[in-house]
C-alpha positions as CSV (number, residue, x, y, z in Angstrom):
1,M,5.8,-12.3,3.2
2,S,8.2,-9.4,2.4
3,R,7.8,-6.5,4.7
4,V,7.1,-3.8,2.2
5,C,4.1,-1.4,2.2
6,E,2.0,-1.9,-1.0
7,I,1.1,1.8,-1.0
8,T,4.2,3.8,0.1
9,K,6.8,1.1,-0.7
10,K,8.4,1.5,2.7
11,K,11.0,-1.2,3.5
12,P,12.9,-2.3,6.6
13,M,15.9,-0.1,7.4
14,S,19.1,-1.2,9.1
15,G,21.0,0.4,11.9
16,H,22.6,-0.2,15.3
17,N,21.6,-0.9,18.8
18,V,24.0,1.2,20.9
19,S,24.6,0.1,24.5
20,H,25.7,2.3,27.4
21,S,29.3,1.4,26.7
22,E,28.7,2.4,23.0
23,I,29.1,-1.2,21.6
24,K,27.1,-1.3,18.4
25,T,25.2,-4.3,17.2
26,K,23.2,-4.6,14.0
27,R,19.4,-4.3,14.1
28,R,16.5,-3.8,11.7
29,F,13.9,-1.1,11.9
30,L,10.7,-2.6,10.6
31,P,7.8,-0.6,9.1
32,N,4.5,-0.6,11.0
33,L,2.6,-2.9,8.6
34,Q,-1.1,-3.7,9.0
35,I,-3.3,-6.0,7.0
36,V,-6.1,-3.7,5.9
37,S,-9.3,-4.4,3.9
38,F,-10.2,-1.4,1.8
39,L,-13.7,-1.2,0.4
40,S,-13.6,-0.7,-3.4
41,E,-16.8,0.9,-4.5
42,I,-16.2,0.3,-8.2
43,L,-15.4,-3.4,-7.7
44,G,-18.0,-3.8,-5.0
45,T,-15.6,-6.0,-2.9
46,K,-13.0,-5.6,-0.2
47,V,-9.4,-5.4,-1.2
48,K,-6.8,-6.7,1.3
49,L,-3.4,-5.0,1.3
50,Y,-0.3,-4.9,3.6
51,V,-0.1,-1.2,4.3
52,T,1.8,1.0,6.8
53,S,-0.2,3.3,9.1
54,R,1.0,6.2,6.9
55,G,-0.3,4.4,3.8
56,I,-3.7,4.1,5.4
57,K,-3.8,7.8,6.0
58,T,-2.7,8.5,2.5
59,V,-5.5,6.4,1.0
60,E,-8.1,7.9,3.2
61,A,-6.9,11.5,2.4
62,N,-7.3,10.8,-1.3
63,G,-10.9,9.6,-1.0
64,G,-10.6,5.8,-0.8
65,I,-8.6,3.0,-2.6
66,D,-10.3,3.5,-6.0
67,S,-9.5,7.2,-6.4
68,Y,-6.0,6.7,-4.9
69,L,-5.0,4.0,-7.3
70,L,-6.6,5.7,-10.4
71,N,-4.8,9.0,-9.7
72,T,-1.4,7.4,-8.9
73,G,1.1,6.6,-11.7
74,N,2.1,3.0,-12.2
75,S,5.7,3.7,-11.5
76,K,4.8,4.5,-7.9
77,L,2.7,1.3,-7.3
78,T,3.8,-2.2,-6.3
79,P,2.8,-5.1,-8.6
80,E,-0.1,-6.1,-6.3
81,A,-1.5,-2.5,-6.4
82,K,-1.0,-2.4,-10.2
83,A,-3.1,-5.6,-10.5
84,I,-5.9,-4.1,-8.4
85,K,-5.7,-0.9,-10.4
86,A,-6.1,-2.9,-13.6
87,R,-9.2,-4.7,-12.2
88,I,-10.7,-1.3,-11.3
89,Q,-10.1,0.1,-14.7
90,K,-11.5,-3.0,-16.4
91,C,-14.6,-2.8,-14.3
92,Q,-15.0,0.9,-14.9
93,A,-14.7,0.3,-18.7
94,K,-17.5,-2.3,-18.5
95,K,-19.8,0.0,-16.6
96,A,-19.1,2.8,-19.1
97,A,-19.8,0.5,-22.1
98,K,-23.2,-0.4,-20.6
99,K,-24.4,3.2,-20.5
């Protein structure tokens, strides 16, 4: 699993541990990733994503996973999020055709 947020695209950063004697050793700063199940109202199922805590707040502030993905451009989404967005659009088109 790569440690990348599927909403915000946050990745691990690199830096140094600095000791009292100021000896610097390499280290990685990892993002706070969580496995989250968002409820998609259009699909009627849960969608699992690896998301940072900031990504969870972003989705909730935009009114849920459906509205967030539909209102976000494809250039700002990861391939996994693009696939979910395509499924949502396809399901939305089917529902519109039935009416």
